[in-house]
C-alpha positions, -999 to +999 in steps of 0.1 A: -285+751+794-300+736+763-275+706+763-284+698+799-321+701+792-317+679+761-298+653+781-324+654+809-352+648+783-333+619+767-327+603+801-364+608+809-374+590+777-351+561+786-364+559+821-400+559+809-392+531+784-377+511+813-409+517+833-430+504+804-409+473+801-413+466+838-451+470+836-452+447+806-431+421+825-458+423+852-485+415+827-498+449+816-505+455+779-476+475+763-499+501+747-518+506+780-485+510+799-471+534+774-502+555+776-504+556+814-467+563+819-465+590+792-497+606+803-484+612+838-450+625+827-438+660+838-431+666+801-468+664+795-483+679+826-463+711+829-464+736+800-427+746+803-417+709+801-442+703+773-426+730+752-391+714+759-405+680+749-417+695+716-382+711+711-362+680+719-383+651+705-370+630+676-376+640+640-412+647+632-426+634+665-437+670+674-464+663+648-473+628+661-506+642+673-518+645+637-525+607+638-552+614+664-565+649+656-571+671+626-561+700+647-549+705+682-577+710+708-581+745+721-576+734+757-540+724+765-527+722+729-490+721+739-496+694+765-516+672+740-489+676+713-462+668+739-480+637+750-480+623+715-444+634+709-432+618+741-452+586+735-435+583+700-401+589+715-406+563+743-420+538+717-389+543+696-367+538+726-386+505+734-379+494+698-342+502+701-341+482+734-356+450+718 
């Protein structure tokens, strides 16, 4: 159901934020860790999950890609949009945890 999917997404965001924190503790740059961890997420790689990410992300994060692109690329547009949305959600989670 949608509530379970939303909870799964929110839990995933928290898990990714914890992973970023661990990588930073090991000496990796936070923005590099954030990129690598989000780029490999199932919510970016798989179209079905990417669409869920765009549905469940916080606020206007579904448009976070606009900071990098004037328009979405023709190849993998949903995955690109999901990457930026997920990255924004994980970054917000990192800020809440500080």
